[in-house]
Structures are given as C-alpha cells and as structure tokens.
C-alpha positions as semicolon CSV with decimal commas, in nm:
position;residue;x (nm);y (nm);z (nm)
1;M;-3,349;-1,591;-0,604
2;T;-3,438;-1,341;-0,878
3;I;-3,372;-0,966;-0,870
4;L;-3,527;-0,712;-1,107
5;I;-3,279;-0,445;-1,211
6;T;-3,424;-0,129;-1,363
7;G;-3,166;0,058;-1,570
8;G;-2,952;-0,256;-1,566
9;A;-2,779;-0,178;-1,896
10;G;-2,632;0,144;-1,756
11;Y;-2,286;0,206;-1,614
12;I;-2,345;0,104;-1,251
13;G;-2,633;-0,131;-1,331
14;S;-2,428;-0,343;-1,572
15;H;-2,145;-0,388;-1,321
16;T;-2,403;-0,482;-1,057
17;V;-2,547;-0,749;-1,290
18;V;-2,201;-0,910;-1,304
19;E;-2,160;-0,912;-0,925
20;L;-2,513;-1,042;-0,860
21;L;-2,471;-1,330;-1,104
22;S;-2,132;-1,419;-0,955
23;S;-2,297;-1,422;-0,610
24;G;-2,561;-1,676;-0,712
25;F;-2,857;-1,448;-0,784
26;D;-3,065;-1,460;-1,100
27;V;-3,137;-1,124;-1,264
28;V;-3,391;-0,972;-1,499
29;V;-3,288;-0,643;-1,657
30;V;-3,530;-0,369;-1,765
31;D;-3,395;-0,073;-1,964
32;D;-3,522;0,165;-2,233
33;F;-3,172;0,242;-2,365
34;S;-3,220;0,617;-2,318
35;N;-2,872;0,633;-2,165
36;S;-2,726;0,293;-2,248
37;S;-2,666;0,053;-2,535
38;P;-2,804;-0,290;-2,634
39;E;-2,441;-0,394;-2,689
40;V;-2,401;-0,399;-2,309
41;L;-2,610;-0,717;-2,296
42;Q;-2,370;-0,897;-2,532
43;R;-2,072;-0,777;-2,330
44;L;-2,234;-0,903;-2,009
45;K;-2,283;-1,243;-2,168
46;R;-1,912;-1,253;-2,257
47;I;-1,813;-1,169;-1,899
48;T;-2,056;-1,399;-1,719
49;G;-2,109;-1,679;-1,970
50;R;-2,484;-1,632;-1,917
51;D;-2,763;-1,502;-2,138
52;I;-2,901;-1,189;-1,973
53;T;-3,279;-1,200;-1,929
54;F;-3,390;-0,863;-2,062
55;H;-3,705;-0,661;-2,136
56;E;-3,690;-0,330;-2,320
57;G;-3,927;-0,066;-2,188
58;S;-3,978;0,231;-1,958
59;I;-4,069;0,224;-1,591
60;L;-4,317;0,501;-1,674
61;D;-4,518;0,236;-1,861
62;K;-4,712;0,055;-1,588
63;A;-4,868;-0,195;-1,832
64;F;-4,516;-0,295;-1,939
65;L;-4,404;-0,329;-1,577
66;R;-4,708;-0,542;-1,490
67;Q;-4,621;-0,780;-1,771
68;V;-4,262;-0,815;-1,644
69;F;-4,375;-0,877;-1,286
70;K;-4,624;-1,140;-1,407
71;Q;-4,351;-1,344;-1,574
72;Y;-4,117;-1,383;-1,277
73;T;-4,116;-1,418;-0,901
74;F;-3,894;-1,134;-0,779
75;E;-3,750;-1,125;-0,429
76;S;-3,622;-0,770;-0,468
77;V;-3,578;-0,477;-0,706
78;I;-3,267;-0,263;-0,758
79;H;-3,376;0,069;-0,903
80;F;-3,114;0,241;-1,122
81;A;-3,342;0,382;-1,394
82;A;-3,312;0,762;-1,387
83;F;-3,175;1,056;-1,583
84;K;-2,852;1,174;-1,421
85;A;-2,695;1,481;-1,589
86;V;-2,693;1,785;-1,361
87;G;-2,662;2,041;-1,642
88;E;-2,938;1,883;-1,847
89;S;-3,163;1,878;-1,539
90;V;-3,126;2,257;-1,509
91;E;-3,218;2,299;-1,877
92;K;-3,502;2,043;-1,872
93;P;-3,636;2,024;-1,516
94;L;-3,980;1,892;-1,607
95;M;-3,826;1,604;-1,802
96;Y;-3,616;1,510;-1,497
97;Y;-3,897;1,541;-1,244
98;H;-4,129;1,338;-1,465
99;N;-3,886;1,061;-1,552
100;N;-3,718;1,023;-1,215
101;I;-3,999;1,087;-0,969
102;T;-4,303;0,975;-1,170
103;G;-4,106;0,671;-1,288
104;T;-4,026;0,575;-0,929
105;I;-4,390;0,616;-0,823
106;S;-4,498;0,404;-1,120
107;L;-4,254;0,129;-1,019
108;L;-4,360;0,139;-0,653
109;E;-4,730;0,126;-0,743
110;V;-4,681;-0,187;-0,954
111;M;-4,460;-0,343;-0,685
112;T;-4,740;-0,277;-0,434
113;E;-4,997;-0,436;-0,665
114;V;-4,798;-0,758;-0,697
115;G;-4,675;-0,769;-0,337
116;V;-4,301;-0,722;-0,400
117;K;-4,206;-0,489;-0,118
118;N;-3,829;-0,495;-0,125
119;I;-3,620;-0,233;-0,306
120;V;-3,263;-0,101;-0,314
121;F;-3,245;0,248;-0,457
122;S;-2,961;0,414;-0,646
123;S;-2,927;0,748;-0,466
124;S;-2,638;0,995;-0,456
125;A;-2,418;1,199;-0,228
126;T;-2,567;1,503;-0,400
127;V;-2,851;1,479;-0,144
128;Y;-2,616;1,623;0,120
129;G;-2,632;1,964;-0,049
130;M;-2,371;2,231;0,021
131;N;-2,392;2,300;0,393
132;N;-2,292;1,979;0,572
133;P;-1,936;1,938;0,704
134;V;-1,718;1,647;0,594
135;P;-1,700;1,358;0,640
136;L;-2,064;1,321;0,540
137;L;-2,281;1,107;0,768
138;E;-2,611;0,940;0,680
139;E;-2,791;1,125;0,963
140;M;-2,714;1,472;0,820
141;P;-2,995;1,683;0,669
142;T;-3,055;1,654;0,296
143;S;-3,096;1,929;0,037
144;A;-3,004;1,994;-0,326
145;T;-2,875;2,262;-0,563
146;N;-3,027;2,146;-0,894
147;P;-3,330;1,953;-1,028
148;Y;-3,136;1,626;-1,059
149;G;-3,037;1,649;-0,693
150;Y;-3,391;1,735;-0,588
151;T;-3,521;1,424;-0,766
152;K;-3,284;1,210;-0,557
153;V;-3,391;1,385;-0,236
154;M;-3,757;1,337;-0,324
155;M;-3,717;0,977;-0,437
156;E;-3,549;0,892;-0,107
157;Q;-3,834;1,064;0,078
158;I;-4,099;0,873;-0,119
159;L;-3,928;0,541;-0,046
160;N;-3,893;0,621;0,323
161;D;-4,258;0,724;0,348
162;V;-4,368;0,401;0,178
163;A;-4,159;0,198;0,422
164;H;-4,300;0,387;0,720
165;S;-4,657;0,337;0,597
166;D;-4,631;-0,042;0,574
167;P;-4,395;-0,254;0,789
168;A;-4,382;-0,521;0,516
169;W;-4,163;-0,291;0,305
170;S;-3,785;-0,313;0,310
171;V;-3,611;-0,011;0,155
172;T;-3,242;0,073;0,124
173;N;-3,116;0,405;-0,013
174;L;-2,754;0,381;-0,128
175;R;-2,579;0,718;-0,152
176;Y;-2,296;0,689;-0,404
177;F;-2,004;0,925;-0,401
178;N;-1,804;0,949;-0,729
179;P;-1,799;0,620;-0,921
180;I;-1,515;0,574;-1,171
181;G;-1,325;0,279;-1,315
182;A;-1,452;-0,015;-1,519
183;H;-1,464;-0,393;-1,516
184;E;-1,114;-0,539;-1,544
185;S;-1,211;-0,714;-1,870
186;A;-1,262;-0,370;-2,033
187;L;-1,585;-0,510;-2,180
188;I;-1,809;-0,274;-1,982
189;G;-1,746;0,078;-1,855
190;E;-1,880;0,433;-1,855
191;A;-1,994;0,544;-2,202
192;P;-2,172;0,880;-2,175
193;N;-2,379;1,022;-2,457
194;G;-2,224;1,338;-2,603
195;I;-1,996;1,553;-2,387
196;P;-1,926;1,376;-2,057
197;N;-2,071;1,536;-1,745
198;N;-1,831;1,361;-1,509
199;L;-1,460;1,416;-1,461
200;M;-1,316;1,072;-1,536
201;P;-1,483;1,002;-1,874
202;Y;-1,389;1,354;-1,985
203;L;-1,031;1,298;-1,871
204;T;-1,005;0,965;-2,053
205;Q;-1,148;1,119;-2,369
206;V;-0,868;1,378;-2,351
207;A;-0,621;1,091;-2,302
208;V;-0,750;0,905;-2,609
209;G;-0,741;1,221;-2,821
210;K;-1,114;1,284;-2,855
211;R;-1,094;1,610;-2,660
212;E;-0,820;1,873;-2,654
213;K;-0,782;1,936;-2,281
214;L;-0,943;1,896;-1,943
215;S;-1,115;2,195;-1,782
216;V;-1,043;2,218;-1,410
217;F;-1,313;2,431;-1,251
218;G;-1,155;2,634;-0,973
219;N;-0,811;2,626;-0,809
220;D;-0,891;2,852;-0,514
221;Y;-1,079;2,609;-0,290
222;D;-0,959;2,550;0,066
223;T;-0,785;2,225;-0,032
224;P;-0,416;2,124;-0,049
225;D;-0,380;2,218;-0,418
226;G;-0,683;2,449;-0,452
227;T;-0,884;2,211;-0,671
228;G;-1,203;2,035;-0,567
229;V;-1,176;1,720;-0,357
230;R;-1,408;1,421;-0,409
231;D;-1,449;1,067;-0,282
232;Y;-1,382;0,850;-0,588
233;I;-1,498;0,490;-0,567
234;H;-1,435;0,204;-0,808
235;V;-1,756;0,097;-0,981
236;V;-1,685;-0,271;-0,904
237;D;-1,663;-0,192;-0,531
238;L;-1,989;-0,002;-0,569
239;A;-2,153;-0,297;-0,744
240;K;-2,043;-0,532;-0,466
241;G;-2,208;-0,294;-0,220
242;H;-2,539;-0,355;-0,396
243;V;-2,509;-0,732;-0,350
244;L;-2,458;-0,685;0,023
245;A;-2,740;-0,429;0,039
246;V;-2,979;-0,675;-0,130
247;K;-2,888;-0,947;0,120
248;N;-2,932;-0,710;0,413
249;N;-3,258;-0,577;0,271
250;L;-3,399;-0,929;0,242
251;A;-3,310;-0,993;0,607
252;K;-3,430;-0,664;0,760
253;S;-3,744;-0,463;0,691
254;G;-3,787;-0,087;0,729
255;A;-3,601;0,207;0,575
256;K;-3,221;0,210;0,572
257;V;-2,958;0,440;0,421
258;Y;-2,586;0,387;0,355
259;N;-2,301;0,589;0,210
260;L;-2,095;0,401;-0,047
261;G;-1,760;0,577;-0,064
262;T;-1,401;0,512;0,033
263;G;-1,390;0,775;0,306
264;N;-1,090;0,937;0,133
265;G;-1,086;1,261;-0,064
266;Y;-0,873;1,319;-0,375
267;S;-0,840;1,644;-0,566
268;V;-0,885;1,690;-0,940
269;L;-0,509;1,730;-0,979
270;D;-0,448;1,418;-0,766
271;L;-0,656;1,231;-1,023
272;V;-0,464;1,385;-1,316
273;K;-0,125;1,305;-1,159
274;T;-0,222;0,949;-1,066
275;F;-0,356;0,891;-1,417
276;K;-0,022;0,996;-1,567
277;A;0,179;0,794;-1,316
278;E;-0,019;0,473;-1,371
279;N;-0,087;0,496;-1,742
280;G;0,203;0,704;-1,876
281;V;-0,035;0,946;-2,045
282;E;-0,009;1,324;-2,006
283;I;-0,339;1,507;-1,954
284;P;-0,330;1,870;-2,072
285;Y;-0,558;2,087;-1,860
286;E;-0,656;2,446;-1,804
287;I;-0,780;2,616;-1,490
288;C;-1,127;2,768;-1,534
289;P;-1,354;2,964;-1,298
290;R;-1,553;2,775;-1,040
291;R;-1,892;2,640;-1,147
292;A;-2,199;2,758;-0,960
293;G;-2,318;2,496;-0,713
294;D;-1,984;2,315;-0,683
295;I;-1,850;2,256;-0,333
296;G;-1,484;2,240;-0,240
297;V;-1,468;1,913;-0,049
298;C;-1,697;1,609;-0,045
299;Y;-1,616;1,269;0,100
300;A;-1,799;0,999;0,293
301;D;-1,801;0,854;0,637
302;A;-1,839;0,489;0,528
303;E;-1,844;0,328;0,874
304;K;-2,216;0,249;0,873
305;A;-2,188;0,041;0,553
306;K;-1,890;-0,138;0,704
307;S;-2,059;-0,221;1,034
308;E;-2,408;-0,307;0,904
309;L;-2,342;-0,443;0,554
310;G;-1,989;-0,572;0,598
311;W;-1,887;-0,361;0,298
312;V;-1,548;-0,193;0,252
313;A;-1,411;-0,042;-0,069
314;E;-1,111;-0,254;-0,172
315;K;-0,972;-0,076;-0,478
316;N;-0,749;0,232;-0,462
317;L;-0,711;0,537;-0,688
318;A;-0,441;0,367;-0,896
319;D;-0,679;0,077;-0,969
320;M;-0,952;0,324;-1,065
321;V;-0,747;0,524;-1,316
322;R;-0,586;0,212;-1,462
323;D;-0,921;0,041;-1,525
324;S;-1,076;0,363;-1,657
325;W;-0,797;0,398;-1,913
326;N;-0,804;0,029;-2,005
327;W;-1,176;0,064;-2,086
328;Q;-1,138;0,389;-2,280
329;R;-0,840;0,292;-2,495
330;K;-1,000;-0,040;-2,592
331;N;-1,339;0,125;-2,647
332;P;-1,261;0,473;-2,783
333;N;-1,620;0,506;-2,907
334;G;-1,789;0,340;-2,612
335;Y;-2,019;0,055;-2,712
336;D;-1,973;0,107;-3,084
337;K;-1,940;-0,251;-3,212
338;A;-1,614;-0,157;-3,385
339;S;-1,461;-0,143;-3,037
340;L;-1,304;-0,464;-2,903
C-alpha cells in the first residue's frame, strides 16, 4: 500500500515517513526543499534501512505531479507541503496564499484527474483563532489572525467542500497543536531556516550557544506564572497519529477532523524549567512585551482522536525536551553534513 507524502522531507513529514514505513506502508516523497534539506533522505535511510523513493518538485507544477501519479498506484496522499512561518506570512501574504492555497488546489485537481480521492491534510490549531474557550474542540468555529492561519482555514474549507461534492472522497484534517522533540536517534529533527519562529528550536539554539537568550513574550497572561500556555506534543506521537489517520481514512469516506494534542497545557517557563531539569542546561531569558495576535492559553480536547482513531499521545514534556536537546547538540547546524 503506497502513500504519497508531499513535503515529506520536512520536520513532521520526515518523522511520518519513519512511522509509515515501520507500519508496513510504502511511501513516495515529493518535496522542493524550500524549507528542508536533501540530507534528510540520507538520514531516513539510516533510520529505516530503506532507500526513500523521492521526486524533487513543487505541487504548484501540475505536469510534475501528473508524472509522479503516473508512476505509482497511490492509495492515499498526506499533504504537508506548505509555507509555515507566521511572521513571514504577514510580510509576504501573496506568496503564502499562492503557495499554500493554489498548491493545494493543484494537488487536488491532479488527484481528481487520476482518481485518487483520499487525503490526510496537515492543518493547525491556529484555525481556532482567538475567541474559543479551552479546551479546544473540533466543532468550534474557525478563524485566523494572520495570512498563514487563513491559508489553513481555507485549505480545510476547500477539502471539506471537495468531500461534500463527491462521496468517493475521503478527507481528514489533522489540527496539530505545538510539535516539538525529535526522533530518538537524533538523525532527524526540526531545522528551521534562519531565526526560528517556534519556541523550542529557539530555546535549543540558546542552549547550544548560537543565540544569547530566549525572549519570553508576555508575563501578564491569566496563567499560573503569567507566561503563555500551549499544548506541546512530541513529533513522534504526532507522526503516529498520521498512520492511524491514514488507516481510518481508507476505511471511512467523507470529511473528518481531529485535534492532535496531549490535552495538557504547559507555560513557556514550564518548558524552560523542564529543559534545565532534564538536560542540566541553563536557559537565560528575558521578559518582553506581548506579541500582537498571541493568546494566553491554548490546548486541545483530544478525546475525538482517542475514540475514533485509537490515538493517544504517549510521550511527556520531559521526553520532548530531552529529545529536542539530543537533536540540537548533535546537529548544531541542522542538516549540515558536518553534523553527526
């Protein structure tokens, strides 16, 4: 059973490749390396003992996609390929709308042409916006505060509309909360280009000496220590959720949506303290003003994924910070071949 993975050389995509292969699926990866590295493919081979079937190209290129679909018989697609930096999306909205939304339409049009009507989509908890109470439930209304978030809202809507238009389609939108951690081998992990947009890679770059200190945005939220609370989830748990989503999607048609989170909220300072306790590394930080668009508390209700997919996050915060640091210290420059 063969699965096409768009953006499969990225952070979450690469971990999902490992879990799919270990679960007996065959995979074909498509990536244009706009936010990933060819070295990932070599690392995946070391982890899995398998050559990774790969095609370099963009999902915006329909001729390229047609060629890929002609070569294989795909049972399903997992769609990770998208730009994902909130700040960059504010600076370059047209680039984000074109790549994320037009790219998704391009992929769906080619899938329709060849009769592959099964897709699992990499969505985000950002679609819950700022006005829903926690814990966040799949039935709550969606909204966004930035172009990146709006692309996720719109991509979910497009997929749902496609599913509703044709009962042969099977669509699953997976809403991730805050993925951190890395594979226990330290061969793959999060390697952002430039200044990290997310908390954990920034924190680990401070720990490894690449950055002076961590900026903590706001300490006056209505939380136990005043800093923002998020639902951090280990990327390996997240990847395993995709395997279960694929299996469920193959068994049930229609449009489905699931939160993938632990259901627990941890503050920024909880993360800093746990990192020090587990890894013995001090993280200097400074309190800065709140950022526009940030909310105080965000965590999932993950019961639907548990009851319908049989998925439960297994790793705790200590596992997450330990694996994040193991990856960073062994790969101080990400996928630079000098690492490991």
